[in-house]
OpenMM code with the backbone's topology and positions (N, CA, C; nanometers):
from openmm import Vec3, app, unit

residues = "MET ASP HIS SER HIS HIS ASP HIS ALA HIS MET ASP HIS ASP MET GLY GLY GLY GLY HIS MET GLY PRO MET CYS ASN MET ASN MET LEU PHE THR TRP ASN THR GLU ASP LEU CYS ILE ILE PHE LYS TRP TRP HIS VAL TYR SER THR ALA GLY LEU ILE PHE SER LEU LEU ALA VAL VAL ALA ILE THR ALA LEU TYR GLU ALA LEU ARG SER ALA SER ARG ARG TYR GLU ALA TYR ALA GLU ARG SER ILE VAL GLU ALA PRO LEU ASP GLU SER VAL THR GLU ARG THR PRO PHE LEU SER LEU GLY ALA LYS GLN GLY GLU VAL SER GLN ARG ALA HIS VAL ILE LYS ALA LEU LEU TYR ALA ILE GLN ASN PHE TYR ALA PHE MET LEU MET LEU LEU PHE MET THR TYR ASN GLY TRP VAL MET LEU ALA VAL ALA VAL GLY ALA PHE ILE GLY TYR LEU LEU PHE GLY LYS SER THR SER ALA THR LYS ASP GLY ALA CYS HIS".split()
positions = [
    Vec3(7.8260, 8.7365, 8.5379),
    Vec3(7.8069, 8.6390, 8.4337),
    Vec3(7.7202, 8.5257, 8.4847),
    Vec3(7.6322, 8.4802, 8.4040),
    Vec3(7.5446, 8.3705, 8.4401),
    Vec3(7.6081, 8.2382, 8.3981),
    Vec3(7.6350, 8.1514, 8.4980),
    Vec3(7.6956, 8.0211, 8.4712),
    Vec3(7.5966, 7.9077, 8.4946),
    Vec3(7.4705, 7.9382, 8.5021),
    Vec3(7.3709, 7.8362, 8.5324),
    Vec3(7.3565, 7.7324, 8.4227),
    Vec3(7.4002, 7.7637, 8.3013),
    Vec3(7.3880, 7.6692, 8.1915),
    Vec3(7.5036, 7.5686, 8.1860),
    Vec3(7.6084, 7.5881, 8.2679),
    Vec3(7.7210, 7.4949, 8.2724),
    Vec3(7.6840, 7.3720, 8.3552),
    Vec3(7.7293, 7.2541, 8.3122),
    Vec3(7.7031, 7.1302, 8.3843),
    Vec3(7.8209, 7.1020, 8.4782),
    Vec3(7.7996, 7.1174, 8.6094),
    Vec3(7.9056, 7.0959, 8.7085),
    Vec3(7.8940, 6.9603, 8.7767),
    Vec3(7.8049, 6.8758, 8.7300),
    Vec3(7.7786, 6.7485, 8.7961),
    Vec3(7.8972, 6.6531, 8.7905),
    Vec3(7.9820, 6.6640, 8.6902),
    Vec3(8.0925, 6.5694, 8.6740),
    Vec3(8.2273, 6.6270, 8.7151),
    Vec3(8.2280, 6.7448, 8.7775),
    Vec3(8.3543, 6.8067, 8.8198),
    Vec3(8.3978, 6.7467, 8.9525),
    Vec3(8.5285, 6.7238, 8.9672),
    Vec3(8.5847, 6.6663, 9.0888),
    Vec3(8.6191, 6.7794, 9.1857),
    Vec3(8.5497, 6.7851, 9.2983),
    Vec3(8.5755, 6.8886, 9.3995),
    Vec3(8.6424, 6.8295, 9.5227),
    Vec3(8.7085, 6.7162, 9.5087),
    Vec3(8.7755, 6.6499, 9.6209),
    Vec3(8.8939, 6.7352, 9.6668),
    Vec3(8.9024, 6.7596, 9.7941),
    Vec3(9.0090, 6.8420, 9.8506),
    Vec3(9.1311, 6.7600, 9.8875),
    Vec3(9.1383, 6.6356, 9.8470),
    Vec3(9.2547, 6.5524, 9.8762),
    Vec3(9.2448, 6.4799, 10.0088),
    Vec3(9.1381, 6.4968, 10.0817),
    Vec3(9.1241, 6.4346, 10.2118),
    Vec3(9.0295, 6.3169, 10.2107),
    Vec3(8.9998, 6.2640, 10.0905),
    Vec3(8.9096, 6.1508, 10.0830),
    Vec3(8.7658, 6.1883, 10.1139),
    Vec3(8.7285, 6.3129, 10.0849),
    Vec3(8.5914, 6.3562, 10.1076),
    Vec3(8.5711, 6.4278, 10.2394),
    Vec3(8.6698, 6.4267, 10.3269),
    Vec3(8.6587, 6.5015, 10.4525),
    Vec3(8.7863, 6.5834, 10.4729),
    Vec3(8.7760, 6.6855, 10.5502),
    Vec3(8.8866, 6.7797, 10.5692),
    Vec3(8.9874, 6.7313, 10.6739),
    Vec3(8.9565, 6.6289, 10.7494),
    Vec3(9.0465, 6.5844, 10.8550),
    Vec3(9.0193, 6.6610, 10.9827),
    Vec3(9.1012, 6.6412, 11.0850),
    Vec3(9.0791, 6.7098, 11.2122),
    Vec3(9.0963, 6.8610, 11.1966),
    Vec3(9.0050, 6.9325, 11.2523),
    Vec3(9.0066, 7.0786, 11.2465),
    Vec3(9.0423, 7.1342, 11.3844),
    Vec3(9.0960, 7.2528, 11.3847),
    Vec3(9.1248, 7.3206, 11.5110),
    Vec3(8.9940, 7.3613, 11.5766),
    Vec3(8.9852, 7.3357, 11.7054),
    Vec3(8.8686, 7.3733, 11.7826),
    Vec3(8.8976, 7.5092, 11.8446),
    Vec3(8.8332, 7.6129, 11.7966),
    Vec3(8.8552, 7.7487, 11.8453),
    Vec3(8.7431, 7.7878, 11.9411),
    Vec3(8.7714, 7.7868, 12.0691),
    Vec3(8.6721, 7.8210, 12.1700),
    Vec3(8.6812, 7.9678, 12.2071),
    Vec3(8.5671, 8.0288, 12.2269),
    Vec3(8.5613, 8.1649, 12.2761),
    Vec3(8.5075, 8.1686, 12.4192),
    Vec3(8.4903, 8.0500, 12.4752),
    Vec3(8.4482, 8.0362, 12.6138),
    Vec3(8.5464, 7.9441, 12.6841),
    Vec3(8.5619, 7.9634, 12.8130),
    Vec3(8.6533, 7.8810, 12.8913),
    Vec3(8.6172, 7.7334, 12.8786),
    Vec3(8.7190, 7.6489, 12.8627),
    Vec3(8.6960, 7.5058, 12.8499),
    Vec3(8.8174, 7.4276, 12.8993),
    Vec3(8.7923, 7.3038, 12.9385),
    Vec3(8.9002, 7.2106, 12.9722),
    Vec3(8.9178, 7.1086, 12.8593),
    Vec3(8.8360, 7.1172, 12.7566),
    Vec3(8.8378, 7.0230, 12.6453),
    Vec3(8.9690, 7.0354, 12.5668),
    Vec3(9.0308, 6.9218, 12.5364),
    Vec3(9.1565, 6.9238, 12.4611),
    Vec3(9.1417, 6.8578, 12.3240),
    Vec3(9.0221, 6.8181, 12.2874),
    Vec3(8.9997, 6.7561, 12.1575),
    Vec3(9.0158, 6.8613, 12.0473),
    Vec3(9.1026, 6.8317, 11.9525),
    Vec3(9.1330, 6.9222, 11.8402),
    Vec3(9.1801, 7.0597, 11.8870),
    Vec3(9.2558, 7.0622, 11.9943),
    Vec3(9.3114, 7.1863, 12.0467),
    Vec3(9.4285, 7.2313, 11.9598),
    Vec3(9.4225, 7.3540, 11.9138),
    Vec3(9.5351, 7.4150, 11.8435),
    Vec3(9.5857, 7.5291, 11.9303),
    Vec3(9.7158, 7.5378, 11.9449),
    Vec3(9.7750, 7.6400, 12.0301),
    Vec3(9.8427, 7.7429, 11.9407),
    Vec3(9.7810, 7.8573, 11.9299),
    Vec3(9.8203, 7.9740, 11.8517),
    Vec3(9.8230, 7.9469, 11.7010),
    Vec3(9.8965, 7.8456, 11.6576),
    Vec3(9.9137, 7.8190, 11.5150),
    Vec3(9.8411, 7.6911, 11.4748),
    Vec3(9.8025, 7.6836, 11.3484),
    Vec3(9.7356, 7.5640, 11.2981),
    Vec3(9.8273, 7.4415, 11.3068),
    Vec3(9.9577, 7.4624, 11.2904),
    Vec3(10.0515, 7.3504, 11.2951),
    Vec3(10.0759, 7.3007, 11.4376),
    Vec3(10.0380, 7.3791, 11.5399),
    Vec3(10.0534, 7.3347, 11.6784),
    Vec3(9.9220, 7.2705, 11.7223),
    Vec3(9.8867, 7.1629, 11.6596),
    Vec3(9.7606, 7.0917, 11.6813),
    Vec3(9.7875, 6.9737, 11.7748),
    Vec3(9.7154, 6.9690, 11.8837),
    Vec3(9.7332, 6.8631, 11.9827),
    Vec3(9.6419, 6.7463, 11.9459),
    Vec3(9.7025, 6.6303, 11.9212),
    Vec3(9.6276, 6.5112, 11.8798),
    Vec3(9.6185, 6.4041, 11.9881),
    Vec3(9.7079, 6.4080, 12.0868),
    Vec3(9.7143, 6.2981, 12.1829),
    Vec3(9.7447, 6.3519, 12.3225),
    Vec3(9.7338, 6.2627, 12.4200),
    Vec3(9.7680, 6.2992, 12.5576),
    Vec3(9.9156, 6.3349, 12.5678),
    Vec3(10.0012, 6.2577, 12.5029),
    Vec3(10.1452, 6.2871, 12.5047),
    Vec3(10.1717, 6.4226, 12.4385),
    Vec3(10.1008, 6.4504, 12.3298),
    Vec3(10.1154, 6.5798, 12.2630),
    Vec3(10.0702, 6.6939, 12.3514),
    Vec3(9.9637, 6.6711, 12.4284),
    Vec3(9.9144, 6.7728, 12.5213),
    Vec3(10.0181, 6.7993, 12.6296),
    Vec3(10.0725, 6.6941, 12.6887),
    Vec3(10.1723, 6.7108, 12.7948),
    Vec3(10.2952, 6.7836, 12.7413),
    Vec3(10.3440, 6.7419, 12.6248),
    Vec3(10.4600, 6.8090, 12.5643),
    Vec3(10.4285, 6.9560, 12.5360),
    Vec3(10.3096, 6.9838, 12.4840),
    Vec3(10.2705, 7.1217, 12.4543),
    Vec3(10.2615, 7.2064, 12.5803),
    Vec3(10.2048, 7.1492, 12.6866),
    Vec3(10.1942, 7.2245, 12.8120),
    Vec3(10.3318, 7.2529, 12.8716),
    Vec3(10.4222, 7.1559, 12.8617),
    Vec3(10.5597, 7.1796, 12.9090),
    Vec3(10.6281, 7.2876, 12.8243),
    Vec3(10.6002, 7.2873, 12.6949),
    Vec3(10.6559, 7.3916, 12.6071),
    Vec3(10.6006, 7.5289, 12.6454),
    Vec3(10.4722, 7.5364, 12.6780),
    Vec3(10.4119, 7.6635, 12.7204),
    Vec3(10.4746, 7.7109, 12.8510),
    Vec3(10.4969, 7.6199, 12.9444),
    Vec3(10.5637, 7.6553, 13.0708),
    Vec3(10.7024, 7.7128, 13.0404),
    Vec3(10.7786, 7.6463, 12.9548),
    Vec3(10.9142, 7.6923, 12.9209),
    Vec3(10.9115, 7.8272, 12.8495),
    Vec3(10.8207, 7.8428, 12.7543),
    Vec3(10.8101, 7.9693, 12.6795),
    Vec3(10.7772, 8.0832, 12.7747),
    Vec3(10.6858, 8.0592, 12.8677),
    Vec3(10.6471, 8.1631, 12.9634),
    Vec3(10.7610, 8.1951, 13.0594),
    Vec3(10.8319, 8.0941, 13.1055),
    Vec3(10.9455, 8.1177, 13.1954),
    Vec3(11.0551, 8.1963, 13.1232),
    Vec3(11.0742, 8.1682, 12.9953),
    Vec3(11.1771, 8.2401, 12.9182),
    Vec3(11.1430, 8.3884, 12.9006),
    Vec3(11.0150, 8.4218, 12.9085),
    Vec3(10.9778, 8.5632, 12.9040),
    Vec3(11.0388, 8.6374, 13.0230),
    Vec3(11.0350, 8.5745, 13.1396),
    Vec3(11.0971, 8.6362, 13.2576),
    Vec3(11.2483, 8.6440, 13.2415),
    Vec3(11.3080, 8.5473, 13.1740),
    Vec3(11.4523, 8.5535, 13.1472),
    Vec3(11.4831, 8.6729, 13.0578),
    Vec3(11.4003, 8.6963, 12.9579),
    Vec3(11.4196, 8.8116, 12.8694),
    Vec3(11.4063, 8.9419, 12.9471),
    Vec3(11.3070, 8.9501, 13.0334),
    Vec3(11.2903, 9.0709, 13.1145),
    Vec3(11.4113, 9.0932, 13.2054),
    Vec3(11.4631, 8.9854, 13.2625),
    Vec3(11.5797, 8.9941, 13.3490),
    Vec3(11.7021, 9.0411, 13.2700),
    Vec3(11.7202, 8.9856, 13.1517),
    Vec3(11.8333, 9.0259, 13.0674),
    Vec3(11.8211, 9.1727, 13.0281),
    Vec3(11.7012, 9.2181, 13.0024),
    Vec3(11.6796, 9.3595, 12.9686),
    Vec3(11.7155, 9.4500, 13.0856),
    Vec3(11.6762, 9.4110, 13.2051),
    Vec3(11.7110, 9.4904, 13.3239),
    Vec3(11.8622, 9.4940, 13.3451),
    Vec3(11.9288, 9.3804, 13.3256),
    Vec3(12.0743, 9.3765, 13.3407),
    Vec3(12.1413, 9.4643, 13.2355),
    Vec3(12.0905, 9.4625, 13.1126),
    Vec3(12.1483, 9.5473, 13.0090),
    Vec3(12.1288, 9.6948, 13.0438),
    Vec3(12.0112, 9.7307, 13.0942),
    Vec3(11.9869, 9.8701, 13.1319),
    Vec3(12.0870, 9.9158, 13.2380),
    Vec3(12.1117, 9.8328, 13.3369),
    Vec3(12.2082, 9.8680, 13.4415),
    Vec3(12.3486, 9.8815, 13.3828),
    Vec3(12.3855, 9.7883, 13.2942),
    Vec3(12.5168, 9.7939, 13.2280),
    Vec3(12.5279, 9.9203, 13.1438),
    Vec3(12.4232, 9.9537, 13.0708),
    Vec3(12.4257, 10.0724, 12.9845),
    Vec3(12.4401, 10.1993, 13.0671),
    Vec3(12.3677, 10.2060, 13.1785),
    Vec3(12.3792, 10.3246, 13.2648),
    Vec3(12.5222, 10.3412, 13.3166),
    Vec3(12.5838, 10.2314, 13.3607),
    Vec3(12.7233, 10.2388, 13.4058),
    Vec3(12.8155, 10.2824, 13.2925),
    Vec3(12.7922, 10.2293, 13.1739),
    Vec3(12.8762, 10.2625, 13.0590),
    Vec3(12.8640, 10.4089, 13.0221),
    Vec3(12.7435, 10.4636, 13.0305),
    Vec3(12.7224, 10.6045, 12.9971),
    Vec3(12.7928, 10.6924, 13.0985),
    Vec3(12.7791, 10.6599, 13.2271),
    Vec3(12.8426, 10.7403, 13.3322),
    Vec3(12.9952, 10.7346, 13.3200),
    Vec3(13.0477, 10.6148, 13.2869),
    Vec3(13.1927, 10.5980, 13.2788),
    Vec3(13.2522, 10.6403, 13.1456),
    Vec3(13.1690, 10.6669, 13.0466),
    Vec3(13.2205, 10.7070, 12.9150),
    Vec3(13.2821, 10.8461, 12.9259),
    Vec3(13.3894, 10.8668, 12.8529),
    Vec3(13.4542, 10.9977, 12.8579),
    Vec3(13.3694, 11.1041, 12.7890),
    Vec3(13.3824, 11.2244, 12.8415),
    Vec3(13.3135, 11.3357, 12.7772),
    Vec3(13.3854, 11.3750, 12.6487),
    Vec3(13.5137, 11.3446, 12.6421),
    Vec3(13.5877, 11.3676, 12.5183),
    Vec3(13.6243, 11.2316, 12.4595),
    Vec3(13.7153, 11.2285, 12.3658),
    Vec3(13.7476, 11.1032, 12.2994),
    Vec3(13.8659, 11.0303, 12.3618),
    Vec3(13.9071, 11.0706, 12.4813),
    Vec3(14.0189, 11.0020, 12.5444),
    Vec3(13.9758, 10.8660, 12.5966),
    Vec3(14.0561, 10.7641, 12.5675),
    Vec3(14.0261, 10.6281, 12.6091),
    Vec3(14.1298, 10.5869, 12.7127),
    Vec3(14.0799, 10.5345, 12.8240),
    Vec3(14.1688, 10.4878, 12.9296),
    Vec3(14.1395, 10.3409, 12.9560),
    Vec3(14.2147, 10.2833, 13.0465),
    Vec3(14.1890, 10.1428, 13.0806),
    Vec3(14.0564, 10.1247, 13.1534),
    Vec3(13.9960, 10.2317, 13.2022),
    Vec3(13.8669, 10.2247, 13.2703),
    Vec3(13.7495, 10.2470, 13.1758),
    Vec3(13.7750, 10.2750, 13.0496),
    Vec3(13.6678, 10.2994, 12.9536),
    Vec3(13.5956, 10.1685, 12.9226),
    Vec3(13.4642, 10.1625, 12.9448),
    Vec3(13.3903, 10.0385, 12.9184),
    Vec3(13.3941, 10.0006, 12.7709),
    Vec3(13.3798, 9.8719, 12.7436),
    Vec3(13.3839, 9.8201, 12.6070),
    Vec3(13.2773, 9.8853, 12.5200),
    Vec3(13.1561, 9.9053, 12.5734),
    Vec3(13.0470, 9.9642, 12.4971),
    Vec3(13.0831, 10.1030, 12.4474),
    Vec3(13.1645, 10.1740, 12.5220),
    Vec3(13.1953, 10.3110, 12.4848),
    Vec3(13.3349, 10.3274, 12.4268),
    Vec3(13.3986, 10.2200, 12.3878),
    Vec3(13.5349, 10.2252, 12.3368),
    Vec3(13.5460, 10.3263, 12.2232),
    Vec3(13.6163, 10.4336, 12.2487),
    Vec3(13.6381, 10.5369, 12.1484),
    Vec3(13.5169, 10.6236, 12.1223),
    Vec3(13.4144, 10.6153, 12.2024),
    Vec3(13.2925, 10.6920, 12.1795),
    Vec3(13.2706, 10.7906, 12.2926),
    Vec3(13.2076, 10.8999, 12.2597),
    Vec3(13.1718, 10.9986, 12.3602),
    Vec3(13.0455, 10.9552, 12.4322),
    Vec3(13.0203, 11.0221, 12.5433),
    Vec3(12.9064, 10.9859, 12.6273),
    Vec3(12.7738, 10.9911, 12.5506),
    Vec3(12.7539, 11.0888, 12.4674),
    Vec3(12.6299, 11.1011, 12.3901),
    Vec3(12.6118, 10.9867, 12.2920),
    Vec3(12.7214, 10.9447, 12.2282),
    Vec3(12.7130, 10.8327, 12.1337),
    Vec3(12.6797, 10.7026, 12.2058),
    Vec3(12.7404, 10.6836, 12.3225),
    Vec3(12.7137, 10.5640, 12.4021),
    Vec3(12.5670, 10.5634, 12.4450),
    Vec3(12.5181, 10.6790, 12.4873),
    Vec3(12.3794, 10.6893, 12.5316),
    Vec3(12.2834, 10.6580, 12.4175),
    Vec3(12.3111, 10.7094, 12.2997),
    Vec3(12.2231, 10.6853, 12.1848),
    Vec3(12.2252, 10.5378, 12.1435),
    Vec3(12.3432, 10.4766, 12.1401),
    Vec3(12.3555, 10.3351, 12.1053),
    Vec3(12.2810, 10.2485, 12.2076),
    Vec3(12.2963, 10.2816, 12.3351),
    Vec3(12.2277, 10.2060, 12.4404),
    Vec3(12.0769, 10.2220, 12.4278),
    Vec3(12.0304, 10.3414, 12.3926),
    Vec3(11.8866, 10.3650, 12.3789),
    Vec3(11.8277, 10.2824, 12.2642),
    Vec3(11.9001, 10.2704, 12.1547),
    Vec3(11.8533, 10.1895, 12.0411),
    Vec3(11.8430, 10.0421, 12.0829),
    Vec3(11.9429, 9.9932, 12.1544),
    Vec3(11.9403, 9.8534, 12.1996),
    Vec3(11.8263, 9.8324, 12.2990),
    Vec3(11.8052, 9.9284, 12.3912),
    Vec3(11.6943, 9.9166, 12.4860),
    Vec3(11.5603, 9.9198, 12.4134),
    Vec3(11.5483, 10.0000, 12.3081),
    Vec3(11.4239, 10.0047, 12.2305),
    Vec3(11.3986, 9.8705, 12.1620),
    Vec3(11.5028, 9.8086, 12.1110),
    Vec3(11.4906, 9.6773, 12.0485),
    Vec3(11.4453, 9.5723, 12.1516),
    Vec3(11.5075, 9.5742, 12.2687),
    Vec3(11.4676, 9.4816, 12.3754),
    Vec3(11.3227, 9.5050, 12.4175),
    Vec3(11.2821, 9.6303, 12.4221),
    Vec3(11.1444, 9.6654, 12.4582),
    Vec3(11.0459, 9.6103, 12.3549),
    Vec3(11.0793, 9.6251, 12.2269),
    Vec3(10.9927, 9.5744, 12.1204),
    Vec3(10.9812, 9.4219, 12.1278),
    Vec3(11.0924, 9.3550, 12.1511),
    Vec3(11.0904, 9.2089, 12.1626),
    Vec3(11.0046, 9.1665, 12.2811),
    Vec3(11.0179, 9.2367, 12.3939),
    Vec3(10.9373, 9.2042, 12.5119),
    Vec3(10.7886, 9.2229, 12.4846),
    Vec3(10.7526, 9.3292, 12.4137),
    Vec3(10.6114, 9.3521, 12.3828),
    Vec3(10.5566, 9.2441, 12.2909),
    Vec3(10.6325, 9.2082, 12.1876),
    Vec3(10.5900, 9.1013, 12.0971),
    Vec3(10.5705, 8.9723, 12.1757),
    Vec3(10.6659, 8.9408, 12.2601),
    Vec3(10.6619, 8.8182, 12.3413),
    Vec3(10.5389, 8.8201, 12.4326),
    Vec3(10.5138, 8.9347, 12.4962),
    Vec3(10.3998, 8.9454, 12.5881),
    Vec3(10.2677, 8.9233, 12.5151),
    Vec3(10.2555, 8.9772, 12.3950),
    Vec3(10.1321, 8.9582, 12.3202),
    Vec3(10.1174, 8.8139, 12.2718),
    Vec3(10.2281, 8.7475, 12.2424),
    Vec3(10.2202, 8.6056, 12.2071),
    Vec3(10.1744, 8.5237, 12.3284),
    Vec3(10.2215, 8.5599, 12.4475),
    Vec3(10.1746, 8.4930, 12.5697),
    Vec3(10.0255, 8.5187, 12.5913),
    Vec3(9.9815, 8.6392, 12.5580),
    Vec3(9.8402, 8.6709, 12.5700),
    Vec3(9.7591, 8.5806, 12.4758),
    Vec3(9.8111, 8.5573, 12.3553),
    Vec3(9.7413, 8.4689, 12.2618),
    Vec3(9.7353, 8.3257, 12.3152),
    Vec3(9.8402, 8.2818, 12.3828),
    Vec3(9.8359, 8.1502, 12.4474),
    Vec3(9.7192, 8.1447, 12.5456),
    Vec3(9.7090, 8.2471, 12.6257),
    Vec3(9.6039, 8.2520, 12.7263),
    Vec3(9.4663, 8.2573, 12.6606),
    Vec3(9.4590, 8.3219, 12.5458),
    Vec3(9.3306, 8.3389, 12.4773),
    Vec3(9.2859, 8.2156, 12.4003),
    Vec3(9.3533, 8.1028, 12.4190),
    Vec3(9.2968, 7.9777, 12.3690),
    Vec3(9.1741, 7.9430, 12.4524),
    Vec3(9.1607, 8.0072, 12.5682),
    Vec3(9.0525, 7.9848, 12.6637),
    Vec3(9.0514, 7.8406, 12.7156),
    Vec3(9.1640, 7.7739, 12.6989),
    Vec3(9.1749, 7.6367, 12.7483),
    Vec3(9.2369, 7.6404, 12.8870),
    Vec3(9.1686, 7.5796, 12.9839),
    Vec3(9.2157, 7.5829, 13.1222),
    Vec3(9.3549, 7.5252, 13.1399),
    Vec3(9.3870, 7.4181, 13.0666),
    Vec3(9.5195, 7.3564, 13.0790),
    Vec3(9.6288, 7.4507, 13.0297),
    Vec3(9.6035, 7.5183, 12.9193),
    Vec3(9.7027, 7.6128, 12.8654),
    Vec3(9.7162, 7.7326, 12.9595),
    Vec3(9.6041, 7.7791, 13.0129),
    Vec3(9.6087, 7.8913, 13.1077),
    Vec3(9.6910, 7.8560, 13.2310),
    Vec3(9.6694, 7.7353, 13.2837),
    Vec3(9.7484, 7.6908, 13.3991),
    Vec3(9.8969, 7.6805, 13.3640),
    Vec3(9.9275, 7.6334, 13.2437),
    Vec3(10.0677, 7.6228, 13.2011),
    Vec3(10.1322, 7.7604, 13.1938),
    Vec3(10.0581, 7.8608, 13.1480),
    Vec3(10.1108, 7.9980, 13.1448),
    Vec3(10.1389, 8.0458, 13.2868),
    Vec3(10.0466, 8.0219, 13.3783),
    Vec3(10.0652, 8.0641, 13.5176),
    Vec3(10.1834, 7.9922, 13.5817),
    Vec3(10.1959, 7.8618, 13.5582),
    Vec3(10.3086, 7.7857, 13.6140),
    Vec3(10.4405, 7.8367, 13.5547),
    Vec3(10.4404, 7.8655, 13.4258),
    Vec3(10.5611, 7.9194, 13.3618),
    Vec3(10.6005, 8.0550, 13.4189),
    Vec3(10.4996, 8.1402, 13.4454),
    Vec3(10.5282, 8.2705, 13.5068),
    Vec3(10.5865, 8.2518, 13.6465),
    Vec3(10.5317, 8.1589, 13.7219),
    Vec3(10.5809, 8.1287, 13.8563),
    Vec3(10.7265, 8.0813, 13.8512),
    Vec3(10.7540, 7.9840, 13.7660),
    Vec3(10.8903, 7.9299, 13.7541),
    Vec3(10.9863, 8.0370, 13.7031),
    Vec3(10.9423, 8.1137, 13.6039),
    Vec3(11.0267, 8.2205, 13.5503),
    Vec3(11.0615, 8.3245, 13.6550),
    Vec3(10.9614, 8.3616, 13.7347),
    Vec3(10.9874, 8.4599, 13.8404),
    Vec3(11.0799, 8.4023, 13.9468),
    Vec3(11.0615, 8.2757, 13.9821),
    Vec3(11.1507, 8.2114, 14.0799),
    Vec3(11.2958, 8.2126, 14.0310),
    Vec3(11.3150, 8.1806, 13.9026),
    Vec3(11.4502, 8.1688, 13.8480),
    Vec3(11.5135, 8.3027, 13.8117),
    Vec3(11.4339, 8.3964, 13.7599),
    Vec3(11.4916, 8.5179, 13.7020),
    Vec3(11.4429, 8.6474, 13.7654),
    Vec3(11.3490, 8.6422, 13.8583),
    Vec3(11.2892, 8.7646, 13.9093),
    Vec3(11.3358, 8.8081, 14.0460),
    Vec3(11.4545, 8.7649, 14.0855),
    Vec3(11.5020, 8.7976, 14.2212),
    Vec3(11.5099, 8.9469, 14.2484),
    Vec3(11.5416, 9.0253, 14.1456),
    Vec3(11.5573, 9.1692, 14.1659),
    Vec3(11.4382, 9.2474, 14.1113),
    Vec3(11.3243, 9.1811, 14.0984),
    Vec3(11.2065, 9.2444, 14.0400),
    Vec3(11.0936, 9.2479, 14.1399),
    Vec3(11.0182, 9.3547, 14.1374),
    Vec3(10.9009, 9.3634, 14.2219),
    Vec3(10.7982, 9.2614, 14.1736),
    Vec3(10.7208, 9.2076, 14.2641),
    Vec3(10.6176, 9.1098, 14.2287),
    Vec3(10.4929, 9.1765, 14.1713),
    Vec3(10.4823, 9.3091, 14.1838),
    Vec3(10.3686, 9.3793, 14.1244),
    Vec3(10.4017, 9.4165, 13.9813),
    Vec3(10.2982, 9.4194, 13.8966),
    Vec3(10.3168, 9.4519, 13.7555),
    Vec3(10.2424, 9.5821, 13.7263),
    Vec3(10.3026, 9.6633, 13.6397),
    Vec3(10.2390, 9.7876, 13.5993),
    Vec3(10.1317, 9.7650, 13.4920),
    Vec3(10.1605, 9.6772, 13.3952),
    Vec3(10.0667, 9.6519, 13.2871),
    Vec3(10.0223, 9.5085, 13.2854),
    Vec3(9.9034, 9.4833, 13.2339),
    Vec3(9.8511, 9.3479, 13.2322),
    Vec3(9.9213, 9.2612, 13.1284),
    Vec3(9.9656, 9.3204, 13.0179),
    Vec3(10.0246, 9.2409, 12.9100),
    Vec3(10.1766, 9.2403, 12.9117),
    Vec3(10.2380, 9.3389, 12.9721),
    Vec3(10.3851, 9.3419, 12.9717),
    Vec3(10.4417, 9.4143, 13.0910),
] * unit.nanometer
topology = app.Topology()
chain = topology.addChain("A")
for resn in residues:
    res = topology.addResidue(resn, chain)
    for name in ("N", "CA", "C"):
        topology.addAtom(name, app.Element.getBySymbol(name[0]), res)
């Protein structure tokens, strides 16, 4: 349809910002130390001040360290599940030595239930790892350092029984 005959000169196209859009997120695709208009993953995580930057970097350190806590909890659950499967009765007899996870369940049922829980933990770990990757992909040196410091602290606190080598780059 041709709208060239309509007069648009008197239409109000104000976006509510007084003629300007306000501070925008600075999306870098190259490494930078610049923190002006830095957004971390989400538009609402917009860093406006030095205090906001420091708080955000501390949050990134904590989020990254908590990833190691999740990995540690997953390893502990796997060990618990293996013990529960081995100790579960082959029949339906329940004794005082029957683990809580297998209460009234046969070994196969315990194994299947444990596998579903391990799959859920695996999915959560993968989601978390990719979110950490997005943090790193801000290409901001300060955020990258915060991720590394968080990994260091997380490994110190939760990685005592884990090898320091990683099989995959993202998880």
